[in-house]
Each structure stands twice: as structure tokens, then as C-alpha cells.
N, CA, C and O atoms as a MOPAC input file, in Angstrom:
PM7 MOZYME 1SCF
protein

 N     -3.33100 1   -20.49100 1     0.01100 1
 C     -3.19800 1   -19.31800 1     0.72100 1
 C     -1.42800 1   -18.71200 1     0.08500 1
 O     -0.60100 1   -19.48100 1    -0.40700 1
 N     -1.26400 1   -17.54400 1     0.23100 1
 C     -0.19000 1   -16.99400 1    -0.19500 1
 C      1.16800 1   -17.09100 1     0.59300 1
 O      1.13200 1   -16.41800 1     1.62300 1
 N      1.84100 1   -17.46300 1     0.47400 1
 C      2.81400 1   -17.44100 1     1.19700 1
 C      3.72600 1   -16.12300 1     1.91000 1
 O      4.16700 1   -15.56300 1     0.90700 1
 N      4.06500 1   -15.60000 1     2.71900 1
 C      4.27300 1   -14.27300 1     2.92900 1
 C      5.14300 1   -13.44200 1     2.12800 1
 O      5.03200 1   -12.22000 1     2.02700 1
 N      6.12600 1   -14.25400 1     1.48900 1
 C      7.41200 1   -13.32100 1     0.25500 1
 C      6.38600 1   -13.11900 1    -0.63800 1
 O      6.40200 1   -12.04600 1    -1.24100 1
 N      5.40100 1   -13.98100 1    -0.89100 1
 C      4.70200 1   -13.42700 1    -2.43200 1
 C      3.67700 1   -12.66800 1    -2.08900 1
 O      3.36000 1   -11.86200 1    -2.96400 1
 N      2.82400 1   -12.63700 1    -0.77200 1
 C      1.93400 1   -11.45300 1    -0.53400 1
 C      2.23000 1   -10.04200 1    -0.19700 1
 O      1.43300 1    -9.10900 1    -0.10000 1
 N      4.00400 1   -10.05000 1     0.02700 1
 C      4.33200 1    -8.90500 1    -0.12200 1
 C      4.74000 1    -8.34500 1    -1.41300 1
 O      4.42300 1    -7.17400 1    -1.61900 1
 N      5.36600 1    -8.95700 1    -2.28800 1
 C      5.17400 1    -8.97300 1    -3.58400 1
 C      4.06100 1    -8.27700 1    -4.41900 1
 O      4.10000 1    -7.22100 1    -5.05100 1
 N      2.76500 1    -9.43800 1    -4.18600 1
 C      1.61200 1    -8.66800 1    -4.54400 1
 C      1.19700 1    -7.08700 1    -3.77100 1
 O      0.75500 1    -6.25700 1    -4.56500 1
 N      1.29000 1    -6.71800 1    -2.56300 1
 C      1.25800 1    -5.73300 1    -2.22000 1
 C      2.04400 1    -4.36600 1    -2.53900 1
 O      1.72800 1    -3.19900 1    -2.30600 1
 N      3.16700 1    -4.91500 1    -3.14900 1
 C      4.35700 1    -3.56700 1    -3.79500 1
 C      3.72600 1    -3.45600 1    -4.94700 1
 O      3.58200 1    -2.31000 1    -5.37500 1
 N      3.22200 1    -4.52300 1    -5.69700 1
 C      2.82900 1    -4.64400 1    -7.21500 1
 C      1.55900 1    -3.83000 1    -7.37000 1
 O      1.23100 1    -3.28800 1    -8.42500 1
 N      1.01900 1    -3.79500 1    -6.48700 1
 C     -0.86700 1    -3.69100 1    -6.45600 1
 C     -0.34000 1    -2.00700 1    -5.95600 1
 O     -1.14800 1    -1.08600 1    -6.07800 1
 N      0.93100 1    -1.77200 1    -5.45300 1
 C      0.53600 1    -0.28100 1    -4.50000 1
 C      1.02000 1     0.29500 1    -5.66800 1
 O      0.35200 1     1.20800 1    -6.15400 1
 N      2.02100 1    -0.04500 1    -6.20600 1
 C      2.63200 1     0.52000 1    -7.36600 1
 C      1.77100 1     0.60000 1    -8.30200 1
 O      1.90300 1     1.76600 1    -8.67400 1
 N      0.89300 1     0.08600 1    -8.99600 1
 C     -0.05400 1    -0.31100 1   -10.02900 1
 C     -1.23800 1     1.11400 1    -9.77000 1
 O     -1.70000 1     1.94300 1   -10.55400 1
 N     -1.38600 1     0.92400 1    -8.54500 1
 C     -2.63200 1     2.31900 1    -8.28200 1
 C     -2.39900 1     3.39800 1    -8.19000 1
 O     -3.11300 1     4.37200 1    -8.42300 1
 N     -0.85400 1     3.30200 1    -7.66200 1
 C     -0.37500 1     4.81300 1    -7.58900 1
 C     -0.19700 1     5.61200 1    -9.18300 1
 O     -0.55000 1     6.73000 1    -9.55800 1
 N      0.55100 1     4.42400 1    -9.93300 1
 C      0.27200 1     4.77700 1   -11.71200 1
 C     -0.85900 1     5.24200 1   -12.02500 1
 O     -1.02800 1     6.39400 1   -12.42600 1
 N     -2.17200 1     3.99700 1   -11.80400 1
 C     -3.02500 1     4.69800 1   -12.74200 1
 C     -3.98600 1     5.94300 1   -12.18400 1
 O     -4.74800 1     6.59300 1   -12.90000 1
 N     -3.75900 1     6.16300 1   -10.54200 1
 C     -4.04400 1     7.51800 1    -9.89100 1
 C     -3.67400 1     8.75100 1    -9.95200 1
 O     -4.24900 1     9.75600 1    -9.53600 1
 N     -2.12100 1     8.56600 1   -10.79900 1
 C     -1.01400 1     9.49400 1   -10.76400 1
 C     -0.76500 1    10.26100 1    -9.53900 1
 O     -0.42700 1    11.44400 1    -9.55300 1
 N     -0.93400 1     9.57700 1    -8.50500 1
 C     -1.00300 1     9.86700 1    -7.32700 1
 C      1.07100 1     9.28000 1    -6.27300 1
 O      1.65100 1     8.19500 1    -6.29200 1
 N      1.51400 1    10.75500 1    -5.50300 1
 C      2.53700 1    10.18400 1    -4.99800 1
 C      2.80600 1     9.64200 1    -3.87900 1
 O      1.80100 1     9.83100 1    -3.19500 1
 N      3.58100 1     9.06500 1    -3.26200 1
 C      3.75300 1     8.17900 1    -2.03000 1
 C      3.06500 1     9.25500 1    -1.19600 1
 O      2.02000 1     8.88100 1    -0.66200 1
 N      3.46300 1    10.59800 1    -0.96100 1
 C      3.14100 1    11.56500 1    -0.31800 1
 C      1.06100 1    12.04000 1    -0.08800 1
 O      0.21200 1    12.44700 1     0.70400 1
 N      1.29900 1    11.58900 1    -1.41500 1
 C     -0.26900 1    12.24700 1    -1.34700 1
 C     -1.19500 1    11.10000 1    -0.96800 1
 O     -2.22900 1    11.22800 1    -0.31300 1
 N     -0.75600 1    10.08700 1    -1.40200 1
 C     -1.21500 1     8.84700 1    -0.69900 1
 C     -1.12100 1     8.60700 1     1.17900 1
 O     -1.72500 1     7.80700 1     1.89200 1
 N     -0.21600 1     9.55300 1     1.48700 1
 C      0.10400 1     9.04400 1     2.68700 1
 C     -1.32400 1    10.48900 1     3.26400 1
 O     -2.26100 1    10.03900 1     3.92300 1
 N     -1.33000 1    11.48900 1     3.06600 1
 C     -2.05100 1    12.61000 1     3.38400 1
 C     -3.39300 1    12.42800 1     2.63600 1
 O     -4.14000 1    13.36300 1     2.92300 1
 N     -3.88700 1    11.66300 1     1.88700 1
 C     -5.43100 1    11.35100 1     1.92700 1
 C     -5.63800 1     9.92500 1     3.22500 1
 O     -6.58400 1     9.77600 1     3.99900 1
 N     -4.41800 1     9.06600 1     3.07800 1
 C     -5.15900 1     7.66700 1     3.61200 1
 C     -4.75700 1     7.88900 1     5.46800 1
 O     -5.23400 1     7.15800 1     6.33600 1
 N     -3.81100 1     9.03700 1     5.74100 1
 C     -3.56900 1     9.40300 1     7.19100 1
 C     -3.16200 1     8.09100 1     7.80100 1
 O     -3.49700 1     7.57100 1     8.86600 1
 N     -2.07700 1     7.55700 1     6.52500 1
 C     -1.03200 1     6.60900 1     7.31800 1
 C      0.36700 1     7.26800 1     6.73600 1
 O      0.72600 1     7.77900 1     5.67600 1
 N      1.03900 1     6.93100 1     8.20100 1
 C      2.23900 1     7.84200 1     7.92900 1
 C      3.40500 1     7.47700 1     6.63200 1
 O      3.86700 1     6.38100 1     6.31400 1
 N      3.61100 1     8.56500 1     6.16400 1
 C      4.62800 1     8.70900 1     5.02100 1
 C      5.63200 1     7.42600 1     4.97200 1
 O      5.68600 1     6.76500 1     3.93500 1
 N      6.34600 1     7.11500 1     5.98900 1
 C      7.52900 1     6.00900 1     6.62400 1
 C      6.77300 1     4.93600 1     6.19800 1
 O      7.40900 1     4.24600 1     5.40200 1
 N      5.47700 1     4.46600 1     6.46000 1
 C      4.66100 1     3.47300 1     6.89500 1
 C      4.59600 1     3.09500 1     5.03800 1
 O      5.04800 1     2.05100 1     4.56900 1
 N      3.92300 1     4.22200 1     4.18500 1
 C      3.63800 1     3.88900 1     2.82900 1
 C      5.01900 1     3.45900 1     2.14100 1
 O      5.26700 1     2.39100 1     1.58300 1
 N      5.75300 1     4.43400 1     2.30400 1
 C      7.25900 1     4.01600 1     1.82300 1
 C      7.51400 1     2.52900 1     2.18800 1
 O      7.69000 1     1.67100 1     1.32300 1
 N      7.52500 1     2.26300 1     3.59000 1
 C      8.35800 1     0.71400 1     3.82200 1
 C      7.35600 1    -0.19200 1     3.07100 1
 O      7.90500 1    -1.16700 1     2.55800 1
 N      6.14500 1    -0.11600 1     2.90000 1
 C      5.43400 1    -1.11100 1     2.25500 1
 C      5.61800 1    -1.01500 1     0.59500 1
 O      5.44800 1    -2.05900 1    -0.03500 1
 N      5.95400 1     0.18200 1    -0.11900 1
 C      5.67000 1     0.39400 1    -1.49600 1
 C      7.47500 1     0.10700 1    -1.74400 1
 O      7.84300 1    -0.09700 1    -2.90000 1
 N      8.08700 1     0.10900 1    -1.08000 1
 C      9.95700 1    -1.03000 1    -1.09300 1
 C     10.16000 1    -1.98100 1    -0.31600 1
 O     11.27600 1    -2.37100 1     0.02700 1
 N      9.04400 1    -2.46700 1     0.05500 1
 C      9.03500 1    -4.06700 1     0.72000 1
 C      9.81300 1    -4.58000 1     1.60900 1
 O     10.32400 1    -5.69500 1     1.50800 1
 N     10.00100 1    -3.60100 1     2.79500 1
 C     10.68500 1    -3.01200 1     4.21400 1
 C      9.44900 1    -3.90200 1     4.73800 1
 O      9.82600 1    -4.91100 1     5.33300 1
 N      8.10200 1    -3.75100 1     4.64800 1
 C      6.87400 1    -4.38000 1     5.38400 1
 C      6.48900 1    -5.68400 1     4.61400 1
 O      6.02100 1    -5.78300 1     3.47900 1
 N      6.87100 1    -6.86700 1     5.70800 1
 C      6.07900 1    -8.33300 1     4.92400 1
 C      4.63000 1    -8.56700 1     4.85600 1
 O      3.91400 1    -9.17700 1     4.06200 1
 N      4.30200 1    -7.53900 1     6.50000 1
 C      2.69600 1    -8.14600 1     6.26200 1
 C      2.49000 1    -6.94600 1     7.40300 1
 O      2.94500 1    -6.93400 1     8.54700 1
 N      1.55700 1    -5.80700 1     6.65500 1
 C      1.57100 1    -4.29600 1     7.55700 1
 C     -0.07200 1    -4.90100 1     7.58000 1
 O     -0.66300 1    -5.67300 1     6.82500 1
 N     -0.55100 1    -4.05400 1     8.99200 1
 C     -1.46800 1    -4.25600 1     9.44000 1
 C     -2.59200 1    -4.28200 1     8.41500 1
 O     -2.42400 1    -3.68700 1     7.35000 1
 N     -3.80000 1    -4.97100 1     8.67900 1
 C     -5.09400 1    -4.89100 1     8.50500 1
 C     -5.63200 1    -3.02700 1     8.10000 1
 O     -5.82200 1    -2.35500 1     7.08600 1
 N     -5.67700 1    -2.88800 1     9.17900 1
 C     -6.18500 1    -1.62900 1     8.99700 1
 C     -5.29900 1    -0.37700 1     8.63900 1
 O     -5.69400 1     0.76400 1     8.87700 1
 N     -4.13700 1    -0.63600 1     8.08000 1
 C     -3.25600 1     0.24900 1     7.22200 1
 C     -3.75400 1    -0.07500 1     5.81800 1
 O     -4.08700 1     0.82800 1     5.05100 1
 N     -3.79400 1    -1.08600 1     5.55400 1
 C     -4.09000 1    -1.93700 1     3.76500 1
 C     -5.82800 1    -1.52800 1     4.06700 1
 O     -6.55000 1    -1.83700 1     3.11900 1
 N     -6.51000 1    -0.91400 1     5.20200 1
 C     -7.69600 1    -0.76100 1     4.43400 1
 C     -7.71800 1     0.73300 1     4.04500 1
 O     -8.45000 1     1.14200 1     3.14400 1
 N     -6.73500 1     1.69200 1     4.88700 1
 C     -6.86200 1     3.25100 1     4.63100 1
 C     -6.38400 1     3.17900 1     3.28900 1
 O     -6.91500 1     3.96900 1     2.50800 1
 N     -5.41000 1     2.33500 1     2.78600 1
 C     -4.58000 1     2.73000 1     1.62000 1
 C     -5.85400 1     2.10200 1     0.82800 1
 O     -5.90800 1     2.86300 1    -0.13800 1
 N     -6.77300 1     1.29000 1     0.68400 1
 C     -7.34900 1     0.73700 1    -0.03800 1
 C     -8.91400 1     1.74600 1    -0.39500 1
 O     -9.40500 1     1.77700 1    -1.52300 1
 N     -9.49900 1     2.49100 1     0.78600 1
 C    -10.26100 1     3.26300 1     0.87800 1
 C    -10.15200 1     4.02300 1     0.18600 1
 O    -11.00400 1     4.23100 1    -0.67800 1
 N     -8.52300 1     5.06400 1     0.36800 1
 C     -8.23600 1     6.05000 1    -0.82800 1
 C     -8.64600 1     5.85500 1    -2.40800 1
 O     -9.18400 1     6.67400 1    -3.15300 1
 N     -8.29300 1     4.73900 1    -2.63700 1
 C     -8.00400 1     3.83500 1    -3.81900 1
 C     -9.65800 1     3.23900 1    -4.40900 1
 O     -9.92200 1     3.06000 1    -5.59800 1
 N    -10.58100 1     3.01500 1    -3.29800 1
 C    -11.83100 1     2.87300 1    -3.61800 1
 C    -11.97800 1     1.27100 1    -4.26600 1
 O    -12.87100 1     0.87700 1    -5.01600 1
 N    -10.75000 1     0.44400 1    -3.70400 1
 C    -10.95300 1    -1.43800 1    -3.94100 1
 C    -10.96300 1    -1.63700 1    -3.06800 1
 O    -10.78700 1    -0.69100 1    -2.30000 1
 N    -11.15100 1    -2.87400 1    -2.54300 1
 C    -10.96100 1    -3.78300 1    -1.71600 1
 C     -9.84200 1    -4.36800 1    -1.38000 1
 O     -8.89800 1    -4.09700 1    -2.12300 1
 N     -9.53900 1    -5.37800 1    -0.14800 1
 C     -8.03200 1    -5.67800 1     0.26700 1
 C     -8.16400 1    -6.91700 1    -0.37400 1
 O     -7.21700 1    -7.70300 1    -0.39800 1

């Protein structure tokens, strides 16, 4: 099982990769996922160590990937 710090790094790096692959901005992701932009930024910049499953699911749905 990943420790919380490693899980946070995975979330940040995965999000950055997906945004780059889809040529999407943080604001566009927020709009498409209905997740507040501040929450998206907090995940992106590593300020959130354990985002809610519902938040991650909404983000994953935009990119058509699983959690």
C-alpha cells in the first residue's frame, strides 16, 4: 500500500500528465468535472494529501480513466 506522501505524488504527477496529454487547463478540468478550481489547484500543487474519492472520480471521469 502506498504511504500518503507517495500517493500524493502519484496524484500530482498523474494529473499533470493527463492535463498535458489532453491539452487541458486547470480551469477547463474544473469546468468539465464540476470540481471547484481551488480543489483542482490544491491537488495539482500537492496541498491536498488525500482527496475525496468522489473528487478523484469526477476528475477521472473527465479523462475516461479509473481511479
